[in-house]
MMTF fields as JSON, N, C-alpha, C and O atoms, coordinates in Angstrom:
{
  "mmtfVersion": "1.0.0",
  "mmtfProducer": "UNKNOWN",
  "numBonds": 479,
  "numAtoms": 480,
  "numGroups": 120,
  "numChains": 1,
  "numModels": 1,
  "chainsPerModel": [1],
  "groupsPerChain": [120],
  "chainIdList": ["A"],
  "bondAtomList": [4, 2, 8, 6, 12, 10, 16, 14, 20, 18, 24, 22, 28, 26, 32, 30, 36, 34, 40, 38, 44, 42, 48, 46, 52, 50, 56, 54, 60, 58, 64, 62, 68, 66, 72, 70, 76, 74, 80, 78, 84, 82, 88, 86, 92, 90, 96, 94, 100, 98, 104, 102, 108, 106, 112, 110, 116, 114, 120, 118, 124, 122, 128, 126, 132, 130, 136, 134, 140, 138, 144, 142, 148, 146, 152, 150, 156, 154, 160, 158, 164, 162, 168, 166, 172, 170, 176, 174, 180, 178, 184, 182, 188, 186, 192, 190, 196, 194, 200, 198, 204, 202, 208, 206, 212, 210, 216, 214, 220, 218, 224, 222, 228, 226, 232, 230, 236, 234, 240, 238, 244, 242, 248, 246, 252, 250, 256, 254, 260, 258, 264, 262, 268, 266, 272, 270, 276, 274, 280, 278, 284, 282, 288, 286, 292, 290, 296, 294, 300, 298, 304, 302, 308, 306, 312, 310, 316, 314, 320, 318, 324, 322, 328, 326, 332, 330, 336, 334, 340, 338, 344, 342, 348, 346, 352, 350, 356, 354, 360, 358, 364, 362, 368, 366, 372, 370, 376, 374, 380, 378, 384, 382, 388, 386, 392, 390, 396, 394, 400, 398, 404, 402, 408, 406, 412, 410, 416, 414, 420, 418, 424, 422, 428, 426, 432, 430, 436, 434, 440, 438, 444, 442, 448, 446, 452, 450, 456, 454, 460, 458, 464, 462, 468, 466, 472, 470, 476, 474],
  "bondOrderList": [1, 1, 1, 1, 1, 1, 1, 1, 1, 1, 1, 1, 1, 1, 1, 1, 1, 1, 1, 1, 1, 1, 1, 1, 1, 1, 1, 1, 1, 1, 1, 1, 1, 1, 1, 1, 1, 1, 1, 1, 1, 1, 1, 1, 1, 1, 1, 1, 1, 1, 1, 1, 1, 1, 1, 1, 1, 1, 1, 1, 1, 1, 1, 1, 1, 1, 1, 1, 1, 1, 1, 1, 1, 1, 1, 1, 1, 1, 1, 1, 1, 1, 1, 1, 1, 1, 1, 1, 1, 1, 1, 1, 1, 1, 1, 1, 1, 1, 1, 1, 1, 1, 1, 1, 1, 1, 1, 1, 1, 1, 1, 1, 1, 1, 1, 1, 1, 1, 1],
  "groupList": [{"groupName": "MET", "atomNameList": ["N", "CA", "C", "O"], "elementList": ["N", "C", "C", "O"], "formalChargeList": [0, 0, 0, 0], "bondAtomList": [1, 0, 2, 1, 3, 2], "bondOrderList": [1, 1, 2], "singleLetterCode": "M", "chemCompType": "L-PEPTIDE LINKING"}, {"groupName": "ILE", "atomNameList": ["N", "CA", "C", "O"], "elementList": ["N", "C", "C", "O"], "formalChargeList": [0, 0, 0, 0], "bondAtomList": [1, 0, 2, 1, 3, 2], "bondOrderList": [1, 1, 2], "singleLetterCode": "I", "chemCompType": "L-PEPTIDE LINKING"}, {"groupName": "GLY", "atomNameList": ["N", "CA", "C", "O"], "elementList": ["N", "C", "C", "O"], "formalChargeList": [0, 0, 0, 0], "bondAtomList": [1, 0, 2, 1, 3, 2], "bondOrderList": [1, 1, 2], "singleLetterCode": "G", "chemCompType": "PEPTIDE LINKING"}, {"groupName": "THR", "atomNameList": ["N", "CA", "C", "O"], "elementList": ["N", "C", "C", "O"], "formalChargeList": [0, 0, 0, 0], "bondAtomList": [1, 0, 2, 1, 3, 2], "bondOrderList": [1, 1, 2], "singleLetterCode": "T", "chemCompType": "L-PEPTIDE LINKING"}, {"groupName": "LYS", "atomNameList": ["N", "CA", "C", "O"], "elementList": ["N", "C", "C", "O"], "formalChargeList": [0, 0, 0, 0], "bondAtomList": [1, 0, 2, 1, 3, 2], "bondOrderList": [1, 1, 2], "singleLetterCode": "K", "chemCompType": "L-PEPTIDE LINKING"}, {"groupName": "LEU", "atomNameList": ["N", "CA", "C", "O"], "elementList": ["N", "C", "C", "O"], "formalChargeList": [0, 0, 0, 0], "bondAtomList": [1, 0, 2, 1, 3, 2], "bondOrderList": [1, 1, 2], "singleLetterCode": "L", "chemCompType": "L-PEPTIDE LINKING"}, {"groupName": "SER", "atomNameList": ["N", "CA", "C", "O"], "elementList": ["N", "C", "C", "O"], "formalChargeList": [0, 0, 0, 0], "bondAtomList": [1, 0, 2, 1, 3, 2], "bondOrderList": [1, 1, 2], "singleLetterCode": "S", "chemCompType": "L-PEPTIDE LINKING"}, {"groupName": "ALA", "atomNameList": ["N", "CA", "C", "O"], "elementList": ["N", "C", "C", "O"], "formalChargeList": [0, 0, 0, 0], "bondAtomList": [1, 0, 2, 1, 3, 2], "bondOrderList": [1, 1, 2], "singleLetterCode": "A", "chemCompType": "L-PEPTIDE LINKING"}, {"groupName": "TYR", "atomNameList": ["N", "CA", "C", "O"], "elementList": ["N", "C", "C", "O"], "formalChargeList": [0, 0, 0, 0], "bondAtomList": [1, 0, 2, 1, 3, 2], "bondOrderList": [1, 1, 2], "singleLetterCode": "Y", "chemCompType": "L-PEPTIDE LINKING"}, {"groupName": "ASN", "atomNameList": ["N", "CA", "C", "O"], "elementList": ["N", "C", "C", "O"], "formalChargeList": [0, 0, 0, 0], "bondAtomList": [1, 0, 2, 1, 3, 2], "bondOrderList": [1, 1, 2], "singleLetterCode": "N", "chemCompType": "L-PEPTIDE LINKING"}, {"groupName": "GLN", "atomNameList": ["N", "CA", "C", "O"], "elementList": ["N", "C", "C", "O"], "formalChargeList": [0, 0, 0, 0], "bondAtomList": [1, 0, 2, 1, 3, 2], "bondOrderList": [1, 1, 2], "singleLetterCode": "Q", "chemCompType": "L-PEPTIDE LINKING"}, {"groupName": "ARG", "atomNameList": ["N", "CA", "C", "O"], "elementList": ["N", "C", "C", "O"], "formalChargeList": [0, 0, 0, 0], "bondAtomList": [1, 0, 2, 1, 3, 2], "bondOrderList": [1, 1, 2], "singleLetterCode": "R", "chemCompType": "L-PEPTIDE LINKING"}, {"groupName": "CYS", "atomNameList": ["N", "CA", "C", "O"], "elementList": ["N", "C", "C", "O"], "formalChargeList": [0, 0, 0, 0], "bondAtomList": [1, 0, 2, 1, 3, 2], "bondOrderList": [1, 1, 2], "singleLetterCode": "C", "chemCompType": "L-PEPTIDE LINKING"}, {"groupName": "ASP", "atomNameList": ["N", "CA", "C", "O"], "elementList": ["N", "C", "C", "O"], "formalChargeList": [0, 0, 0, 0], "bondAtomList": [1, 0, 2, 1, 3, 2], "bondOrderList": [1, 1, 2], "singleLetterCode": "D", "chemCompType": "L-PEPTIDE LINKING"}, {"groupName": "VAL", "atomNameList": ["N", "CA", "C", "O"], "elementList": ["N", "C", "C", "O"], "formalChargeList": [0, 0, 0, 0], "bondAtomList": [1, 0, 2, 1, 3, 2], "bondOrderList": [1, 1, 2], "singleLetterCode": "V", "chemCompType": "L-PEPTIDE LINKING"}, {"groupName": "GLU", "atomNameList": ["N", "CA", "C", "O"], "elementList": ["N", "C", "C", "O"], "formalChargeList": [0, 0, 0, 0], "bondAtomList": [1, 0, 2, 1, 3, 2], "bondOrderList": [1, 1, 2], "singleLetterCode": "E", "chemCompType": "L-PEPTIDE LINKING"}, {"groupName": "TRP", "atomNameList": ["N", "CA", "C", "O"], "elementList": ["N", "C", "C", "O"], "formalChargeList": [0, 0, 0, 0], "bondAtomList": [1, 0, 2, 1, 3, 2], "bondOrderList": [1, 1, 2], "singleLetterCode": "W", "chemCompType": "L-PEPTIDE LINKING"}, {"groupName": "HIS", "atomNameList": ["N", "CA", "C", "O"], "elementList": ["N", "C", "C", "O"], "formalChargeList": [0, 0, 0, 0], "bondAtomList": [1, 0, 2, 1, 3, 2], "bondOrderList": [1, 1, 2], "singleLetterCode": "H", "chemCompType": "L-PEPTIDE LINKING"}, {"groupName": "PHE", "atomNameList": ["N", "CA", "C", "O"], "elementList": ["N", "C", "C", "O"], "formalChargeList": [0, 0, 0, 0], "bondAtomList": [1, 0, 2, 1, 3, 2], "bondOrderList": [1, 1, 2], "singleLetterCode": "F", "chemCompType": "L-PEPTIDE LINKING"}, {"groupName": "PRO", "atomNameList": ["N", "CA", "C", "O"], "elementList": ["N", "C", "C", "O"], "formalChargeList": [0, 0, 0, 0], "bondAtomList": [1, 0, 2, 1, 3, 2], "bondOrderList": [1, 1, 2], "singleLetterCode": "P", "chemCompType": "L-PEPTIDE LINKING"}],
  "groupTypeList": [0, 1, 2, 1, 2, 3, 1, 4, 5, 6, 3, 7, 1, 2, 8, 8, 5, 9, 6, 4, 7, 8, 2, 6, 5, 6, 8, 9, 6, 10, 11, 0, 8, 11, 8, 9, 5, 9, 6, 1, 12, 11, 3, 4, 1, 13, 2, 14, 3, 1, 2, 9, 4, 5, 5, 4, 9, 1, 3, 1, 7, 1, 12, 9, 15, 0, 8, 13, 3, 16, 15, 7, 15, 9, 6, 3, 7, 9, 7, 9, 17, 5, 7, 4, 14, 18, 6, 5, 5, 0, 9, 8, 17, 14, 0, 5, 15, 9, 3, 17, 11, 9, 19, 0, 4, 8, 14, 4, 4, 11, 3, 6, 4, 19, 11, 6, 14, 1, 16, 3],
  "groupIdList": [1, 2, 3, 4, 5, 6, 7, 8, 9, 10, 11, 12, 13, 14, 15, 16, 17, 18, 19, 20, 21, 22, 23, 24, 25, 26, 27, 28, 29, 30, 31, 32, 33, 34, 35, 36, 37, 38, 39, 40, 41, 42, 43, 44, 45, 46, 47, 48, 49, 50, 51, 52, 53, 54, 55, 56, 57, 58, 59, 60, 61, 62, 63, 64, 65, 66, 67, 68, 69, 70, 71, 72, 73, 74, 75, 76, 77, 78, 79, 80, 81, 82, 83, 84, 85, 86, 87, 88, 89, 90, 91, 92, 93, 94, 95, 96, 97, 98, 99, 100, 101, 102, 103, 104, 105, 106, 107, 108, 109, 110, 111, 112, 113, 114, 115, 116, 117, 118, 119, 120],
  "secStructList": [7, 7, 7, 1, 1, 7, 1, 5, 6, 6, 2, 2, 2, 2, 2, 2, 6, 6, 1, 2, 2, 2, 2, 2, 1, 7, 2, 2, 2, 2, 2, 2, 2, 2, 2, 2, 2, 2, 2, 6, 6, 1, 7, 3, 3, 6, 6, 3, 3, 4, 4, 4, 1, 5, 1, 6, 6, 7, 7, 2, 2, 2, 2, 2, 2, 2, 2, 6, 2, 2, 2, 2, 6, 6, 7, 2, 2, 2, 2, 2, 2, 2, 2, 2, 2, 2, 2, 2, 2, 2, 2, 2, 2, 6, 6, 6, 6, 1, 1, 1, 7, 7, 1, 1, 6, 6, 1, 7, 7, 7, 7, 7, 7, 7, 7, 7, 7, 7, 7, 7],
  "xCoordList": [-5.882, -5.949, -5.979, -5.771, -6.302, -6.674, -5.298, -4.433, -5.019, -3.845, -4.641, -5.544, -4.314, -4.833, -4.94, -4.165, -6.791, -7.415, -8.302, -9.365, -7.48, -7.41, -8.762, -9.181, -9.677, -11.425, -11.896, -11.54, -12.904, -13.945, -14.799, -15.138, -15.426, -17.254, -17.648, -18.281, -18.311, -19.196, -18.34, -19.042, -16.987, -17.224, -16.378, -15.662, -16.287, -15.435, -17.167, -17.235, -18.548, -19.475, -19.651, -20.074, -19.254, -19.427, -19.107, -19.766, -17.309, -16.525, -17.638, -17.824, -18.336, -18.552, -20.307, -20.585, -20.936, -21.829, -21.491, -22.327, -20.052, -19.849, -19.169, -18.611, -19.338, -17.972, -19.271, -20.496, -18.18, -18.597, -20.024, -21.086, -19.04, -20.059, -21.284, -22.07, -21.543, -22.607, -23.098, -24.024, -23.093, -23.828, -24.205, -25.284, -23.674, -24.004, -25.468, -26.312, -25.311, -27.239, -28.125, -27.854, -29.614, -30.228, -31.165, -31.093, -31.993, -32.034, -33.252, -33.647, -33.389, -34.455, -32.861, -32.304, -32.593, -30.866, -30.049, -29.327, -30.032, -28.971, -29.939, -29.412, -31.853, -31.623, -31.933, -32.203, -31.819, -31.547, -30.435, -30.375, -29.376, -27.895, -28.029, -27.69, -28.407, -28.097, -28.782, -28.325, -30.028, -30.972, -29.733, -28.623, -29.964, -29.061, -27.447, -27.2, -26.682, -25.749, -26.048, -25.115, -27.226, -26.86, -26.921, -26.705, -27.423, -28.803, -27.548, -27.561, -26.593, -25.407, -24.488, -23.593, -24.524, -23.722, -24.265, -23.929, -24.971, -25.938, -26.199, -26.909, -25.405, -25.62, -24.735, -23.578, -25.476, -24.402, -23.851, -24.506, -22.531, -21.73, -21.115, -20.711, -20.877, -20.561, -20.627, -19.638, -22.372, -22.155, -21.511, -21.169, -21.379, -19.854, -20.595, -20.517, -21.186, -21.812, -20.6, -19.611, -21.142, -20.803, -19.483, -18.411, -20.149, -19.808, -19.053, -18.717, -18.629, -17.196, -16.087, -15.116, -16.266, -15.276, -14.517, -15.236, -12.573, -11.72, -12.316, -13.352, -11.707, -11.847, -10.934, -11.352, -10.109, -8.619, -8.963, -8.702, -9.957, -10.796, -11.82, -12.069, -12.265, -13.54, -12.929, -12.528, -12.963, -12.778, -14.089, -15.288, -13.616, -14.408, -15.451, -16.566, -14.651, -15.198, -16.532, -16.939, -16.853, -17.426, -18.064, -19.286, -17.476, -18.729, -19.601, -20.794, -19.187, -19.938, -21.267, -22.441, -20.647, -22.163, -23.043, -23.894, -22.468, -22.969, -23.869, -25.053, -23.53, -25.01, -25.762, -26.923, -25.654, -26.277, -27.246, -28.47, -26.709, -27.771, -29.354, -30.377, -28.644, -29.135, -30.363, -31.066, -29.692, -30.848, -31.326, -31.973, -31.153, -32.251, -33.331, -34.258, -32.992, -33.513, -34.638, -35.786, -34.193, -35.39, -35.509, -36.634, -34.531, -34.912, -33.439, -32.382, -33.575, -32.361, -32.445, -31.467, -33.414, -32.929, -33.331, -33.779, -33.0, -33.016, -31.225, -30.655, -30.343, -29.654, -28.801, -27.946, -29.141, -28.584, -27.833, -26.721, -29.544, -29.289, -28.346, -28.082, -27.917, -26.998, -25.678, -24.82, -25.778, -24.37, -23.487, -22.426, -24.78, -24.322, -23.334, -22.154, -24.893, -24.332, -22.928, -22.185, -22.82, -21.323, -20.592, -19.726, -20.64, -19.399, -18.95, -17.896, -20.539, -19.696, -19.179, -17.985, -19.643, -18.629, -17.199, -16.281, -17.042, -15.375, -15.223, -14.86, -15.535, -14.533, -14.53, -13.413, -15.227, -15.054, -13.684, -12.837, -13.955, -12.891, -10.913, -9.899, -11.091, -10.381, -9.606, -8.73, -10.507, -10.324, -9.121, -8.262, -9.75, -9.366, -8.177, -7.739, -7.785, -6.199, -6.642, -5.772, -7.616, -8.458, -8.16, -8.282, -7.702, -8.205, -7.565, -7.992, -6.628, -6.537, -7.753, -7.501, -8.915, -9.319, -11.075, -11.287, -11.981, -13.376, -13.18, -12.682, -13.658, -14.382, -15.495, -15.929, -16.251, -18.019, -17.966, -18.419, -17.23, -16.81, -16.906, -17.518, -16.3, -16.154, -16.918, -16.8, -17.749, -19.135, -19.848, -19.784, -20.278, -21.398, -22.587, -22.984, -23.505, -24.614, -25.743, -25.819, -26.409, -27.981, -28.97, -29.761, -28.873, -31.159, -31.873, -31.99, -32.288, -33.514, -35.159, -35.31, -36.018, -37.134, -37.737, -37.779, -38.282, -39.269, -40.62, -41.009, -41.396, -42.357, -43.508, -43.49, -44.331, -45.59, -45.86, -46.819, -46.614, -48.833, -49.418, -48.893, -50.511, -51.353, -52.754, -53.363, -53.268, -54.497, -55.923, -56.292, -56.295, -58.109, -58.915, -60.102],
  "yCoordList": [91.471, 89.319, 89.422, 90.391, 88.106, 87.9, 86.576, 86.746, 85.129, 84.641, 83.743, 84.283, 82.489, 81.584, 80.896, 80.702, 80.255, 79.189, 79.594, 79.045, 80.856, 80.588, 81.027, 81.061, 81.421, 81.77, 80.25, 79.29, 80.754, 79.936, 80.392, 81.568, 79.459, 80.554, 80.502, 79.64, 80.601, 81.506, 82.774, 83.766, 82.884, 84.189, 84.749, 85.609, 84.321, 84.658, 85.541, 86.656, 84.398, 84.926, 86.625, 87.64, 86.449, 87.776, 88.895, 89.924, 88.561, 89.534, 89.78, 90.994, 89.379, 89.417, 90.516, 91.475, 90.122, 91.004, 92.577, 93.48, 92.725, 93.57, 94.427, 95.384, 93.673, 94.351, 95.326, 95.207, 96.477, 96.823, 96.652, 97.156, 95.443, 94.77, 94.713, 95.101, 93.699, 93.523, 94.792, 94.936, 95.987, 96.989, 97.591, 98.131, 97.894, 98.007, 97.427, 98.026, 96.223, 95.332, 96.135, 96.743, 96.328, 96.783, 95.375, 94.292, 97.015, 95.679, 94.025, 93.396, 93.867, 92.756, 91.874, 91.004, 92.211, 91.599, 91.416, 90.419, 92.152, 91.591, 90.584, 89.565, 90.882, 89.871, 88.366, 87.484, 88.319, 87.407, 86.589, 85.459, 87.485, 87.124, 86.676, 85.503, 87.242, 87.318, 85.709, 84.886, 85.438, 83.97, 83.112, 82.744, 83.021, 82.189, 81.579, 80.38, 82.537, 82.14, 81.842, 81.247, 81.817, 81.521, 79.866, 78.792, 80.325, 78.9, 77.417, 76.207, 78.331, 77.41, 77.087, 76.38, 77.722, 77.875, 76.46, 75.536, 76.858, 75.525, 74.199, 73.343, 74.161, 73.105, 71.859, 72.039, 70.671, 69.502, 68.566, 68.298, 68.213, 67.375, 66.314, 66.642, 65.277, 63.863, 64.147, 64.267, 64.433, 65.381, 66.524, 66.464, 67.351, 68.334, 69.879, 70.17, 70.744, 71.79, 72.942, 73.436, 73.029, 73.477, 75.055, 75.28, 75.703, 77.24, 77.105, 78.175, 75.891, 75.515, 75.225, 75.015, 75.188, 74.302, 75.42, 76.276, 75.785, 76.441, 76.665, 76.163, 77.565, 77.968, 76.654, 75.539, 76.857, 75.774, 75.029, 74.357, 74.296, 73.168, 71.959, 70.755, 73.573, 73.294, 72.664, 73.447, 71.747, 70.881, 70.811, 71.038, 70.556, 70.289, 68.864, 68.595, 68.012, 67.201, 67.425, 66.414, 68.447, 68.345, 69.862, 69.944, 70.541, 71.351, 70.179, 70.263, 69.008, 68.145, 67.478, 67.28, 67.25, 66.954, 68.226, 68.139, 69.257, 70.107, 70.412, 70.236, 70.938, 70.796, 69.782, 70.07, 68.546, 67.174, 67.565, 67.667, 67.709, 67.518, 69.098, 69.414, 69.462, 70.748, 70.605, 71.182, 69.409, 69.354, 68.092, 67.471, 67.341, 66.554, 66.868, 66.142, 68.048, 68.683, 69.696, 69.962, 69.979, 71.214, 71.341, 71.199, 71.596, 71.509, 71.473, 71.886, 71.082, 71.204, 73.075, 73.774, 73.409, 74.916, 76.026, 77.132, 75.358, 75.724, 75.887, 76.978, 74.179, 74.164, 75.163, 75.915, 75.059, 76.219, 77.542, 78.055, 77.907, 78.988, 79.303, 80.488, 78.537, 78.122, 77.944, 78.05, 77.661, 77.529, 78.84, 79.38, 79.028, 80.396, 81.411, 81.761, 81.737, 82.803, 82.033, 82.758, 80.725, 80.204, 80.665, 81.28, 80.519, 80.299, 82.434, 83.063, 82.9, 84.402, 84.467, 84.76, 84.292, 84.273, 83.91, 84.505, 83.02, 82.223, 83.183, 84.179, 83.236, 84.797, 85.534, 85.912, 86.675, 87.105, 87.493, 88.375, 86.198, 85.949, 85.165, 84.791, 85.207, 84.88, 86.162, 86.291, 86.719, 88.314, 89.273, 90.081, 88.502, 89.234, 88.145, 88.076, 87.28, 86.739, 85.773, 85.317, 85.692, 84.605, 83.052, 82.352, 82.362, 81.659, 81.616, 82.466, 80.7, 80.309, 80.111, 80.386, 79.653, 78.564, 79.075, 79.93, 78.473, 78.333, 76.84, 76.516, 76.132, 74.927, 74.694, 73.66, 75.637, 75.658, 75.329, 74.379, 76.507, 76.038, 75.495, 75.656, 74.185, 73.456, 71.299, 70.205, 72.118, 71.671, 70.968, 71.673, 70.023, 70.427, 69.978, 68.814, 71.598, 72.193, 71.488, 71.948, 70.489, 70.146, 71.077, 71.752, 71.03, 71.958, 71.181, 70.125, 72.509, 71.705, 72.01, 72.495, 71.609, 70.743, 72.202, 72.331, 73.493, 74.364, 74.045, 73.463, 74.33, 73.595, 74.565, 75.676, 73.393, 73.91, 74.126, 73.466, 75.669, 75.387, 75.094, 74.888, 75.124, 74.82, 74.904, 74.032, 76.386, 76.306, 76.521, 76.741, 76.241, 75.067, 76.425, 76.447],
  "zCoordList": [-78.899, -79.036, -77.343, -76.612, -77.049, -75.795, -75.907, -75.049, -77.022, -76.725, -77.878, -78.517, -78.102, -79.423, -78.372, -77.436, -78.779, -78.108, -76.514, -76.224, -75.427, -73.992, -73.9, -72.744, -74.912, -73.809, -74.365, -75.049, -73.586, -73.626, -74.245, -74.114, -75.18, -76.269, -75.784, -76.393, -74.638, -74.111, -73.382, -73.186, -72.969, -73.512, -74.111, -73.598, -75.466, -76.442, -77.107, -77.624, -76.794, -77.022, -76.374, -76.927, -75.321, -75.121, -75.238, -75.385, -75.123, -76.049, -77.152, -77.065, -77.972, -79.393, -79.209, -79.928, -78.391, -77.491, -77.43, -77.467, -77.325, -77.007, -77.283, -76.746, -78.851, -80.187, -80.726, -80.724, -81.24, -82.424, -83.407, -83.772, -83.499, -84.854, -84.931, -85.796, -83.028, -83.081, -82.667, -83.465, -81.824, -81.798, -82.808, -82.56, -84.435, -85.301, -86.191, -86.858, -85.887, -85.908, -85.403, -84.367, -86.171, -85.832, -83.908, -83.327, -83.97, -82.564, -83.055, -82.073, -83.475, -83.593, -84.061, -83.392, -84.857, -85.454, -84.192, -84.187, -83.181, -82.36, -81.545, -81.098, -81.235, -80.461, -80.713, -79.899, -82.058, -82.383, -82.171, -81.687, -82.699, -82.31, -80.975, -80.82, -80.011, -78.408, -78.235, -77.441, -79.192, -78.45, -79.709, -79.324, -80.418, -81.227, -80.177, -80.052, -79.64, -78.993, -78.216, -77.677, -77.391, -75.403, -75.985, -75.424, -77.718, -77.737, -78.289, -78.061, -79.079, -79.16, -78.539, -79.001, -76.871, -75.778, -74.943, -74.202, -75.419, -74.114, -74.523, -73.996, -75.71, -77.093, -76.163, -75.785, -75.907, -74.875, -76.275, -77.282, -75.977, -76.759, -76.198, -75.082, -76.437, -74.808, -73.785, -73.062, -73.248, -72.504, -71.826, -70.645, -72.419, -72.502, -72.834, -74.028, -72.109, -73.337, -73.79, -73.249, -74.821, -75.453, -75.257, -75.818, -74.371, -74.279, -73.112, -72.604, -72.443, -71.582, -71.869, -71.143, -73.685, -74.488, -75.031, -75.546, -75.079, -75.738, -76.396, -76.834, -76.62, -79.242, -79.167, -78.856, -79.379, -79.623, -79.613, -80.611, -78.447, -78.667, -79.152, -79.212, -79.498, -80.764, -82.488, -83.349, -82.607, -83.99, -85.157, -84.991, -85.925, -87.514, -86.883, -87.329, -85.627, -85.949, -84.307, -83.735, -83.976, -82.936, -84.264, -84.386, -84.821, -85.135, -85.681, -85.388, -86.486, -87.452, -86.339, -86.654, -85.068, -84.184, -83.262, -82.377, -83.852, -83.044, -84.027, -83.738, -85.417, -86.599, -86.323, -86.612, -85.83, -86.497, -85.011, -85.102, -84.023, -82.881, -82.892, -82.283, -83.826, -83.904, -86.061, -86.89, -85.666, -87.024, -86.539, -87.382, -85.045, -84.903, -83.743, -83.385, -83.284, -82.178, -82.985, -82.629, -83.715, -84.502, -85.832, -86.309, -86.596, -88.699, -89.44, -88.963, -90.279, -91.547, -91.284, -91.019, -91.394, -91.689, -90.61, -90.914, -88.684, -87.656, -87.559, -87.53, -87.51, -87.934, -88.755, -88.287, -89.964, -90.948, -90.564, -90.688, -89.822, -89.288, -88.118, -87.91, -87.487, -86.658, -86.503, -85.627, -87.551, -88.05, -88.399, -88.088, -89.372, -89.941, -88.917, -88.927, -87.773, -86.906, -85.815, -85.153, -85.825, -85.272, -85.728, -85.107, -87.633, -88.064, -87.689, -87.788, -87.223, -87.821, -86.711, -86.767, -85.557, -84.203, -84.432, -83.869, -85.187, -85.321, -85.864, -85.238, -87.75, -87.661, -87.457, -87.811, -86.856, -85.509, -85.095, -85.236, -84.426, -83.237, -84.192, -83.603, -85.177, -85.776, -87.07, -87.925, -86.51, -86.822, -86.109, -86.464, -84.575, -83.46, -82.885, -81.737, -84.133, -83.763, -82.12, -81.377, -81.954, -80.342, -80.501, -79.496, -81.937, -82.641, -84.272, -85.053, -84.717, -86.065, -87.364, -88.537, -86.948, -88.154, -87.674, -86.814, -88.303, -87.964, -88.568, -89.646, -87.664, -87.994, -87.95, -87.443, -88.491, -88.985, -90.663, -91.3, -91.075, -92.677, -93.147, -94.203, -92.72, -93.431, -93.319, -93.87, -92.014, -91.871, -93.499, -94.506, -93.544, -95.057, -94.878, -94.83, -94.719, -94.423, -95.73, -96.87, -95.292, -95.981, -96.4, -95.741, -97.002, -97.985, -96.874, -96.251, -97.072, -96.318, -97.227, -98.349, -96.43, -97.956, -97.56, -96.337, -98.375, -98.148, -98.243, -99.255, -97.356, -97.08, -98.437, -98.968, -98.492, -99.394, -99.279, -99.68, -98.427, -98.459, -99.769, -100.863, -99.423, -100.635, -100.114, -99.494, -100.553, -100.091, -101.261, -102.415, -99.836, -100.559, -100.529, -100.854]
}
């Protein structure tokens, strides 16, 4: 335990990337998680890079803005995937008692429209 909410998100990501939980993933999963966590860290909300925020200052409202930003910049499917990865990170830090809760779990995720392929 480091101290409730006293670490920045970017530091929290570093702790996760050095954890046994991350180390137990397949190489491809590790690569994708690292990429997605770094993308999450670079997200800007109101001109502030989210990676510079303390865990305790990441609220449900901020998570909603993150989700909306990801959806606007990419797609609903991508936003859902990044929300899942972010939620996994927050749950890891709840387990370590570095934060009290996972605010992303309260964000309403939207369903993405499946791509339909028509063969002619």
